[in-house]
Structures are given as structure tokens and as C-alpha cells.
C-alpha positions in Angstrom: 0.0 0.4 0.2 1.4 4.2 -0.8 0.1 6.4 1.7 0.3 9.7 1.3 3.2 11.8 1.9 1.2 14.0 4.3 1.4 11.7 6.8 5.3 11.5 7.4 4.7 16.0 8.6 1.9 14.8 11.4 3.7 15.0 14.9 3.4 11.3 15.9 6.0 10.2 17.4 6.5 12.2 21.2 2.9 10.9 21.6 3.9 7.4 20.5 5.9 7.6 22.7 3.9 8.1 25.5 1.4 5.7 24.0 4.2 3.1 24.6 5.1 4.1 28.1 2.4 4.5 29.4 1.3 0.9 27.9 5.0 -0.5 29.7 3.7 0.7 33.3 0.3 -0.8 33.0 1.9 -4.0 32.1 3.6 -3.8 35.0 0.4 -3.8 37.4 2.0 -0.3 38.8 -1.2 2.7 39.6 -0.7 5.1 37.0 -1.7 8.7 38.0 -2.2 9.6 34.1 -1.6 14.1 34.2 -1.3 13.5 30.3 -3.8 14.6 28.9 -5.9 17.0 28.6 -10.1 16.4 28.6 -11.8 17.0 31.3 -12.8 14.6 33.9 -15.6 16.6 35.7 -18.8 16.1 34.5 -21.0 17.7 31.9 -24.0 20.0 34.0 -27.0 18.2 35.0 -29.3 20.2 33.0 -27.1 19.4 30.0 -27.4 15.5 30.2 -31.0 16.1 30.7 -31.4 18.0 27.7 -29.6 15.3 25.6 -31.0 12.3 26.5 -34.6 14.1 26.1 -34.1 15.4 22.7 -33.2 12.1 21.4 -35.5 10.9 22.2 -37.9 12.9 19.8 -38.4 11.5 16.6 -37.6 14.8 14.9 -34.2 15.2 16.1 -32.0 12.5 13.4 -32.7 14.9 10.6 -29.2 16.8 9.5 -28.8 19.6 10.9 -26.2 20.9 7.9 -23.1 23.2 8.3 -25.0 26.1 10.3 -26.6 24.5 12.9 -29.8 25.7 14.1 -30.6 29.2 14.8 -31.2 29.1 18.1 -27.7 28.3 18.5 -26.2 30.9 17.1 -28.6 33.0 18.8 -27.8 31.5 21.9 -24.0 32.0 21.4 -24.2 35.7 20.0 -26.5 36.2 23.5 -23.5 34.8 25.1 -20.6 36.7 23.8 -23.0 40.2 24.2 -23.1 39.3 28.1 -19.3 38.1 28.6 -17.3 40.0 26.2 -19.6 43.8 25.2 -19.4 41.7 20.9 -21.7 42.2 18.7 -22.4 39.6 16.9 -25.0 39.1 13.9 -25.7 34.9 14.1 -27.0 35.1 10.1 -23.0 35.9 8.7 -20.7 35.7 11.9 -21.2 32.8 13.7 -20.7 28.9 13.3 -21.1 26.2 14.8 -18.1 23.7 15.0 -17.5 20.6 15.9 -15.2 21.1 18.2 -13.3 23.8 18.5 -10.4 21.8 16.9 -12.5 20.6 14.5 -13.1 24.4 12.9 -9.2 25.0 13.5 -8.1 22.0 10.8 -10.2 22.9 8.4 -9.4 26.9 8.6 -5.7 25.5 6.6 -8.0 24.7 4.0 -10.1 27.6 3.4 -6.5 29.6 4.1 -3.8 28.3 3.2 -2.4 26.7 -0.6 0.8 24.4 -1.1 3.8 26.4 0.2 1.8 29.9 1.6 3.1 31.1 5.1 1.4 30.6 8.3 2.8 32.2 11.3 2.3 29.4 14.7 3.2 29.4 17.6 5.6 27.5 19.4 5.0 26.1 21.8 0.7 24.6 20.7 -1.9 22.8 20.4 -0.5 20.9 17.8 -3.5 20.4 15.5 -2.3 24.1 15.1 1.8 22.6 13.3 -0.7 19.4 11.6 -3.0 21.7 10.2 -0.8 23.8 8.2 1.2 20.1 7.0 -2.2 18.4 5.6 -2.2 21.2 3.5 1.6 21.3 2.8 1.6 25.3 3.7 4.9 26.8 5.7 6.0 26.8 9.0 6.9 30.5 10.3 7.5 29.9 14.1 6.3 31.7 17.3 8.6 31.6 19.5 6.4 31.9 22.8 9.5 32.0 25.6 9.5 33.0 29.8 11.0 36.0 29.6 8.5 38.0 27.2 5.6 36.2 29.4 5.0 33.3 26.7 3.6 35.7 24.0 5.2 36.4 20.3 7.3 39.5 19.8 6.3 40.4 16.5 9.4 42.9 16.5 11.6 39.8 15.3 9.7 37.8 13.2 10.9 38.5 9.8 9.8 41.1 7.5 9.8 39.6 4.6 8.2 36.1 5.9 5.5 38.4 7.9 4.5 40.5 4.0 4.5 37.4 2.8 2.0 35.5 5.3 -1.6 34.6 5.0 -2.3 32.9 8.7 -2.0 33.6 12.4 -2.7 31.8 14.9 -3.2 32.9 18.7 -4.1 31.3 22.2 -5.0 33.1 25.0 -5.6 31.9 28.1 -2.5 29.3 26.1 -2.8 25.7 26.1 1.0 24.5 27.0 2.2 27.8 28.5 -1.3 29.0 30.5 0.2 32.7 30.1 -2.9 35.2 29.4 -2.9 38.0 26.8 -4.0 41.6 28.0 -5.5 44.1 25.8 -2.7 45.8 24.9 -1.5 42.8 23.2 -5.1 42.5 21.5 -4.3 45.7 19.7 -1.2 45.6 19.0 -2.0 42.5 17.3 -4.3 43.3 15.4 -1.6 46.7 14.2 0.6 44.0 13.1 -1.9 41.7 11.0 -3.5 44.7 9.1 -0.1 45.8 8.3 1.0 42.5 6.6 -2.1 41.6 5.3 -2.9 38.5 7.9 -5.3 36.5 8.7 -5.6 36.1 12.6 -7.4 32.8 14.2 -7.6 33.1 18.0 -8.3 29.9 19.3 -10.1 31.2 23.0 -11.0 27.9 24.6 -10.3 28.8 27.7 -11.5 31.8 28.6 -13.5 30.7 31.0 -10.6 28.7 32.7 -9.7 31.9 34.9 -8.2 31.7 38.4 -7.8 35.3 39.4 -8.2 39.1 38.9 -9.9 40.6 35.9 -11.3 37.5 33.7 -9.7 37.1 30.1 -10.6 39.2 27.2 -12.1 37.9 23.7 -9.1 38.4 20.9 -12.3 40.5 19.3 -12.4 43.2 21.6 -9.8 45.3 20.3 -10.5 48.3 17.6 -10.5 46.4 14.2 -10.3 42.8 15.4 -13.2 41.8 13.3 -11.9 43.5 10.5 -9.2 41.2 10.2 -9.4 38.0 12.1 -11.5 35.6 13.7 -11.9 33.3 17.2 -12.9 30.4 18.1 -14.9 28.8 21.2 -15.6 25.9 22.6 -18.1 24.2 25.5 -15.3 21.7 26.0 -13.7 23.6 29.0 -16.3 25.6 30.3 -19.2 23.2 30.6 -16.6 19.7 31.0 -18.6 18.9 27.2 -15.5 17.7 25.9 -17.2 14.2 23.7 -20.2 15.7 22.2 -17.3 18.1 19.8 -19.6 21.4 20.0 -17.6 24.9 19.0 -18.1 27.6 17.3 -16.4 30.0 15.2 -17.1 33.7 15.0 -16.5 37.2 13.8 -15.2 38.3 10.3 -18.4 37.2 8.0 -15.3 36.6 5.1 -13.4 34.4 6.7 -16.6 32.7 8.5 -18.3 32.2 5.1 -14.4 30.5 3.7 -14.6 28.4 6.5 -18.4 27.4 6.1 -17.8 26.7 1.8 -15.1 23.8 3.4 -17.3 22.4 5.8 -20.3 22.5 3.7 -18.2 19.6 1.9 -17.4 17.5 4.3 -20.3 16.9 7.0 -24.0 17.6 7.6 -24.1 19.3 11.2 -23.9 18.6 14.3 -26.4 15.8 16.2 -29.5 18.6 17.4 -30.1 17.8 20.3 -26.1 18.8 21.0 -27.0 22.2 19.5 -29.6 22.1 22.3 -27.5 21.5 25.0 -25.8 23.5 24.0 -27.8 26.6 24.2 -29.0 25.5 27.0 -25.6 26.1 28.6 -24.9 29.4 26.5 -28.0 30.9 27.7 -28.6 29.9 32.1 -25.7 27.7 33.8 -22.7 30.7 34.6 -22.7 28.4 38.0 -20.8 25.6 36.4 -18.0 27.5 34.9 -17.5 29.5 38.2 -17.5 25.7 39.9 -15.5 24.8 37.7 -13.0 27.8 38.4 -13.2 27.4 41.5 -12.0 22.9 41.3 -8.9 24.0 39.2 -7.6 26.8 41.3 -7.9 24.1 44.1 -5.8 21.5 42.4 -3.4 23.9 40.5 -2.8 25.1 44.1 -2.6 21.6 45.3 0.4 20.7 42.4 2.7 24.5 42.9 2.4 24.5 46.7 3.1 20.7 46.8 5.7 20.7 44.4 7.3 23.6 45.6 7.6 22.1 49.0 9.7 19.5 47.2 12.3 21.5 45.8 10.6 22.1 42.5 9.8 25.4 41.7 7.0 27.0 39.6 5.4 30.2 38.7 1.6 29.6 39.2 -0.8 29.4 36.3 -3.8 32.6 35.9 -5.4 30.9 33.4 -6.2 27.0 31.9 -7.0 23.6 33.5 -2.8 22.6 32.8 0.3 24.4 34.7 3.6 24.7 32.2 6.8 24.4 34.8 10.4 24.0 34.3 12.5 20.5 34.1 13.9 20.2 37.5 16.3 17.3 37.4 18.5 19.3 34.5 17.3 16.5 31.7 15.2 17.1 28.5 11.6 16.8 28.8 10.9 13.4 27.6 14.1 12.1 29.3 12.3 13.6 32.4 9.5 12.4 31.7 10.1 9.0 31.4 12.4 8.9 34.1 8.9 9.8 36.2 6.2 7.8 34.6 8.7 4.6 35.5 9.6 5.9 38.6 7.1 6.9 40.4 4.1 6.4 38.2 3.1 9.9 36.9 2.3 10.7 33.6 3.5 13.9 32.4 3.9 15.7 28.9 7.3 16.8 27.9 6.8 20.4 26.3 8.8 19.4 23.2 5.9 17.4 22.0 4.9 21.0 21.5 7.4 22.6 19.6 11.4 23.0 19.8 10.6 25.6 21.9 8.9 23.8 24.4 12.1 22.0 25.6 12.7 22.7 28.9 9.4 22.5 30.2 6.6 20.1 31.0 3.1 20.7 30.5 0.9 18.6 33.8 -3.3 18.6 33.2 -5.3 19.3 36.1 -7.8 16.2 35.5 -7.9 14.3 38.4 -9.4 15.4 41.9 -7.1 16.7 44.4 -7.0 12.9 46.5 -5.3 11.7 43.2 -2.9 14.8 42.4 -2.4 15.0 46.5 -0.9 11.2 45.9 0.9 12.3 42.4 2.4 15.0 44.1 3.9 12.8 47.3 5.1 10.4 44.3 7.6 13.5 42.8 8.6 14.6 46.2 9.6 11.2 46.6 11.2 11.2 43.2 12.6 14.2 43.7 14.6 13.3 47.0 15.9 10.4 44.8 17.9 13.0 42.5 19.9 14.1 44.6 
């Protein structure tokens, strides 16, 4: 069999190694605490589950909803954005449902990038950004996210020639994996830079509702002129613990939305109607779920960071997301540290290099286990580190 050469460009090696490592440890019978995944362990609100179960019994719920979904869902997205960010959106032209934000993020490259076109991609960054670009044979221009710059890209360091040629820029704040937050001033700089270079901005805003302290993270679209040059992806996966439901939406520039819609009309026939109903219910009436999630992840963050600090592993406390981005404490490369920690202590993390070359030197911890399990994991880390002396 001969397979497409594009498969060779996808980032599978490190994740394959992690899968093998996990299998190896489980076969020994050792209890594994898996903090490598980015999926919530919390259940969706009871109201959401009730809507799905009731609507699934409706004989009229099994038609194609088509790419644009339902008017009801799009109007709920518009109302939520108005309440949360004070942004006016037209449900007819500026909102499109997607089957999880990753679905939209992967297909935006199909709408925007031809073979050989340049795109600005954060490094470290969520793998779909690089993989989505690779699948359409675009060329990556890395946006290094470095600790000394609060994990924000420095646009002055981008080659002007490449900036002029770039058609697309991906951003993600609050950020996965670094957990960094962007300010309104930064987003205004983004608009200025993108406008000057004719770049379309795609902002992945999946974690805006998982902030622990202070002001809530802002939307990219709050920046003046943002809607003229960009779009923003949102997801119900993290805000309402609906990861497996696969429901999100993209908002913003109507021309970019239309281009993405054209791609998706040739790929799928829309989201299951009961899920759109459940998403509508979540967006219109479940703010307590968001607050409960914030407090849960904040408590988990404190258990991990404070516990590791007492063990000699100094980690900055993240202000948002469900992740902790931590420097490797042993002087090893990130994959070696993750491998040793997993084999000796049964705690599995993600090496920073899995998110790009600028992720080397760090690991990502997912706060996706309950407090008791996290306490256990911290104890194992403490024992592991004490044996390194």
C-alpha cells in the first residue's frame, strides 16, 4: 500500500512514545496517575445531560442540521458573547457552529492556505496548529513563546519578508500549554501587526472561562478593528465539561466565516440536533458551572504547585487554563524527565518538546484528576526528586 506523503509530516513520534510508555507501565501492574491528557474529568451539568437525553428521544431530532446548525444555537452564541465580552455578532453571518474548536481550527487551513503559503504558528503550541498546516502543505513560521516575554510572541523578531508573505496567524490565549494570559494591549498590537501585513488572525479562545484570579481573560475581538481581520474559536468542552460532545463555534469576520463554511459544507452535515439544544441551554443559563469549574481547577492548581514547591520544584502559578507549565527540575531534557518520572513514580506528564522545539525544558501537567489523586501524585514527585540528590 502507498499512503500520502503528508502523513509523514504529522507530529506522532513523541505521542506514540508516550502511548507505549503508558502501556509499559500499566503492564507492570503499577498504578499510573495520568496527568498528560487535556480532557476534563468533571461531568457536564445535570441540565445539559437532561436536554441531551430528552431530545434524543424526539423522533424529529435525527435530521441533518447542516453546517450552519440551528438559528437557536447561533443566537445563543451571540447572546453569550454580548454578555461575556460586550461584542455584537450577527448570528446569520458572523457565527458558525463547529464540531469542537479543533474541527474548525484544522479546517481553517483548508480555507486559507495553498501549498507553499506561510502561516505564523505559536511554538510551543497545540499540535493541531502545526499539523493542520502540514496537511495542506503550508510553510510554518514559528512564533517563539518564551518565558522572558511572558510567553507572548515578539512581533519585532519576525522576519519582515516572511511577515509580508504570511496569510494566516494562529494565537491562543489563555494558552495551552503555557497557561499564559494576553492583555487587551497585546491584542491591539496583534491587530496592528496583522493589518499592516495583510494577515488573517485566528484566535483559539477555548480557555477564557478557566481563569482563577483577577480580571477575566478578554476576547481578541474586543480589540479595535479585530473583526476586520480575524476570527475567534470557542468551545463548550472546557467551559461546560462537554469535551466528548464535540461542540464549539467560530465567530468574527464574515468573509472568513463564509470561507470556512464553504469547506465544511463539503465535509459534514452538521452537529446532532440534541447536542445543539444542549449547547444552547449551557450558553444561556449555566454560569454557576463555569464558576464551579474555576474554583475546582484553582484548588487543584494550588495542590500541585504548592506541593511541588515544598519538594523543591519551583513552578509559577498559572492564572488560567487547566494546565501547569513547569520547568524541568532535574537538568534533563523534557522527554527523559517524563520517562524517568513515569517509570519510577507512575506519574505521567507531557514533555514540552511535544508542543514544539521552544517547549523544550518544560513539561505540561494536566489538572485532570481529583484532589486526592493529585495529592498522591505530588507525594510521588517528592519521593522521585529526593532520590535525584
